[in-house]
C-alpha positions, 0 to 999 in steps of 0.5 A, a space after each residue: 477932331 478925335 485925331 486932334 484930341 489924341 495929338 494934343 494929349 500925346 504932346 502933353 505926355 511928352 512934355 511932362 516926360 521931358 520935364 520929369 527927366 529934366 528934374 531927375 537929371 538936375 537932381 542926379 547932377 546935384 547929388 553927384 556934383 555939389 553934394 558928392 563929398 557930403 554923401 561920400 562921407 556918409 558912405 565912408 562913416 557907415 564903414 568906420 567904427 570908433 571905439 574907446 580905449 580904456 586907460 589903465 587905472 593907477 595902482 594903490 600901495 601901502 606905506 611899504 609898497 604892498 599892492 592894495 589895488 592892481 589891474 588885470 585886462 578884461 574882455 566884455 562881450 557887448 551887444 547893440 541895443 538895436 539888435 535886441 529891440 525885437 523879442 524874437 531876435 533877442 531870444 535867438 541871440 541869447 539862445 545861441 550865446 548861452 552855451 558858448 559862454 556857459 551861462 543861462 539864457 535867463 541871466 542874459 535876459 535879465 541883463 536886458 530886462 532885470 525883472 525877467 523871470 522875477 515876478 515875485 520880486 517886490 518893486 522890481 523895475 523892468 528898466 535896464 540900469 545900463 546906458 542906451 548910449 553905449 552897447 549893452 555889456 552882456 558878459 564880463 571877464 570872457 576868455 579870448 578863445 570864446 570871444 574869437 569863436 563868436 567874432 569868427 561867426 558874426 553872421 550868427 551873432 549879429 550886433 555882438 562885439 568885445 570891449 577891452 577893459 581893465 578890472 580891479 584886483 584887491 590882493 589883500 581884501 578884506 583888509 583895509 577895504 573901508 580905506 581902499 574902497 571899490 569900483 562900480 558902474 556910473 549911477 543915474 545920480 552921478 551920470 550928469 557929473 561924470 559926463 561933464 568930466 568927459 566920462 563914458 556912461 559905460 565906465 566903472 568908477 570909484 564908489 567908496 574909499 580912496 578909489 572914490 576920493 582919488 578918482 581923478 588921480 587914478 583914472 588916467 585919460 582914455 584914448 580912441 581907435 578909429 577903424 574901417 570895417 567891412 559889412 561883417 564888422 571885421 577890421 580892414 584898417 586902422 584909420 587913427 589911434 590915440 593911445 590911452 594914458 594910464 592913471 597915477 599910482 598912489 602910495 597911502 600912509 597905511 602900514 598893512 601889518 598894523 592895519 591887519 592887527 588893528 582890525 584883528 584887535 577890534 573884532 576880537 574885543 567886540 566879540 569878547 564883550 558880546 559874550 561876557 558872562 554875568 559876574 555881578 560886577 563891572 567885569 561881566 555882562 552889565 546888571 540892570 539898575 537896582 530897583 529900590 521898590 522891588 528890592 531886586 534887579 528887574 527893569 521896565 523900560 519904555 522905548 522911543 518906539 512907545 513900546 514897553 520892554 521888561 529886561 532880565 537881571 542882566 543884559 549882554 552888550 551888543 558890541 555891534 561896531 567900532 573903530 580904531 585910528 592910529 596917527 603919526 602926530 609929527 606929519 598927520 599920517 594915518 598908519 591904521 584905520 579899522 572899522 567894524 563891521 567890515 567887508 571884502 571889496 572883491 564882492 564888487 568886482 563883478 560876477 556876483 548876482 544882484 541877489 547875492 549882493 542884496 543878501 550880503 549887503 541888505 538895505 533893509 532888515 532881512 527879518 522885518 523888511 523895515 529899516 536896517 538897524 544902523 548898528 549892522 551897516 557894513 558900508 560905513 567907515 565909522 572912523 570918519 562917519 561915526 556920529 559919536 558922543 565922546 564921553 570923558 575922552 574930551 576932558 583934556 581939551 576942555 581942560 586946555 580950553 579953560 587953562 588957555 583963557 585963564 578961566 582956571 590955573 594949574 593950582 585952582 582947586 574944586 571940591 567935588 561932592 559927587 553932585 553939581 547944581 547949576 548956579 545960574 539956571 532959571 529957578 522956575 525952569 528947575 522947579 518945572 522939571 528942567 535938569 539942574 543937578 548933575 552927578 558923578 559916576 555911581 560908586 560901586 561901594 556906596 551906589 551913590 555918585 562918587 565923591 572925589 573931594 578937593 581936586 586940581 585939573 590934573 587930579 580931575 583928569 586922573 580920576 575923571 571927575 565929572 563935577 569938576 568939568 560940569 563947573 567949567 561948562 557952566 563957567 564957559 556958558 556965562 563968559 560971552 553972550 552967545 555962549 560959544 567960547 567953549 565951542 571956539 576953544 574946542 574948534 582949535 583941536 579940529 572938533 566941529 569941522 571936517 579934517 579934510 582926510 582923503 576919504 569920501 563921506 567924512 562927517 564934520 562933527 557937531 559942537 552945539 550953538 544956538 543955531 545948531 540946537 534950533 535946527 535939531 529941534 526943527 528937524 525933530 532930532 530933539 523933542 518938541 519940548 526942547 528949547 530951541 536955543 543953547 541953554 546952560 545945561 547943554 554946555 555942562 553936558 558938552 564939557 563932559 562929552 555928552 548931550 549934543 557934542 559929537 565927533 568922529 574917532 578920526 577927529 578925536 585921534 587928531 586931537 590927541 595927536 595935537 597934544 602929543 605934538 605939543 600943540 601943532 595940529 597936523 592935517 590927517 592924511 592918507 596920501 604919502 606920495 603920488 607917482 607917475 604911471 608905471 611903478 614897477 613890481 619887485 615881488 608879487 603884489 609888492 611895488 618897487 617904490 624906489 624906481 618910481 617917479 614921484 610927482 607929489 610928495 606929502 611925507 612932511 604933512 600940512 600944519 593946520 594950526 599951532 595951539 598955545 601950549 606953554 608949560 603952565 597949560 601943557 604940564 597939567 594936562 600931561 601929568 593928568 593923562 599920564 596918571 590915567 595910565 599909571 596912577 596915582 589917583 587922588 584922595 584915595 580914588 584909583 584912576 580909571 586906567 591903572 588896573 589895565 595898564 599895570 606893568 605895561 612896558 611902554 613909557 611916556 603913554 598918556 590917555 583918557 578913558 570915556 564912557 558914553 552914556 547910552 539910551 535911557 541910561 541903561 548900562 548895556 547901551 554904554 559905549 567905550 572910548 579911549 584916546 591916547 598918545 605916546 611922548 616918545 619921539 621914536 614912536 610918535 603915535 596917537 591911538 584912539 578906539 571907540 567901541 559902540 555899546 561895549 561898556 566902560 572906556 577902561 573895559 573895552 576901548 582901552 584894551 584895544 588901544 593897549 594892544 596897538 601899542 604893544 604891537 607898535 613897541 614890538 611887545 607882541 607879535 603881528 601876523 605877517 601880511 599874506 595875499 588873500 585866498 580866493 573870495 568865497 562866493 558861497 559865503 553869507 557874510 561881508 567878511 570872515 571873522 578876524 582874530 588876534 594871533 595873541 589876545 594876551 594884551 587885552 587882559 588887565 595887567 598883562 605885560 604883553 611880552 612875546 610868548 
């Protein structure tokens, strides 16, 4: 029986063995037969690699072919994230790489973990900003020699590779940096949108200026290269290659010589305004309002922060910022657009530490750690983003609005007594403290509101009578139930809407109506005691460019350009032409535009709207704005600009000053505006300047405009445009000071002839 039991067990084992062998055989047949192709493909794919071929980005030129943005080949050392997962592998690799490339192990560790070695940095995040979907970019702009050293020793540097790319070159930075812009990595906020357009997570894209707004024109189309590699990652053969297609080249309307001059004039005048001595009159630092109770000039002011401030007899202008715009009114081309404070776009080209960038471009006040004062914001193009009251520089457009609908005629008289009392305001509201009386600017002789006497519209423009326009503001308010007629008229000049210029972040401006005011109250921009609808006083303020009315310097320039163009409003543009890729050079940093293939021509511009400008409407405005520059005034009062422009050798110049009342009506908070155009077909330009917290329109903004015309008409010299010196990475400022080669043009009465 025992023998029979062993036999049975042996039989079972044999049977099980045959079954298992059968199963193994069946599986082998299945893998080698039916699924042979599938697993062969997997084996092949493990020995192939597909890499993205970056396209050469389109270049950016100025109106005369100067190369504002160019390209250079770059090599970036990358490493596979999987290799870095274990700390021991990461430390070993970084220790080997650091001496080869002349960097510190710390800097490499911080690429993987930003907070490495920085425990004291507040709110430091350990999460890397780089995508895990592509290798980590470890070192940029590496030499071919060092790259080859590493690739020839792949067993010592596992996971390391090189990415061929293009880097951006800005030859003339910081000039025009607000216009040209800069490049940067795709952010978390924009990643999804760029992915939908086929971008790789490791691509650099436009972040500001034309680099951002023209991203799709400049980018080009990436290619790909699939290669077979051996176990060490060496390329055995190329399987497939799809070449990258370069992006289109773009010619801007900017003339870099005039652009450079505009930046110099703006910087110079702002510094002058900041350093004015106290003279006791309007030519120096502003004195405090005269205190009748104490008999001397001291002033206590309760700020919006609730604190009480005691000011000395005078306070210097802060003059922190401003903008200049020069527009060709026949085609809408912007030939110069300056914004201050400015910056050097090369700070963002790589190689600058995050700490250095945070020092140069702080997001918080370096002293207090609180919110950064907006006056000091550098990465803001104030020409298209500035949220400004316009002061009296808006008056020509209010005048047109009234003449166009027949509210007044060229011969309508108004007696200016220095003050204006609302005729239709609610009496009870006035008695309860609502503002129902408005005044002209204070006379230096009488220290009372200036009395201009009987005026027509051209006279009112020449001497800048507020009361004349207060009256129009109230009349407009009562012309329709929605109180929107003045708004509708001003919109014909482009106010209250984006111009559509090819720049990012443009602000649309604001002309108030019931809904806009309601929203401002709801958002806490206006006080809770404000009525959440338009009242007559709001419209009166709009008529002199104050209160809730606001616009950008570009919108103001386009409005003056419309006057210069006899009512034809053009769409402002920065793009003159777009070329097929590969426009050749004819000199260093100068393209040969004549040999480029034009795919888009915008030299004629686009008409946005044609306004009604018959002589009985147009002539009074032309007369008044010309008198602002050269006189005469009215009823013994001089015009606001004739002292500055006395003897200035430019004919056909028209303009209007604007002094924008600042916080608490303190004179050092007043901002300065000046709008202008030239009725000269050989020089069809409109020029606008706005200087924040710099004083009277005739004292700060108008001199800058005067200098711009001196340059345009050849009355003063402009510096030639030179390729910039290398960026000073030890500097602690976004851009160096810019100074006019000859500041004579800023002085009153100067003829601005060549020295």
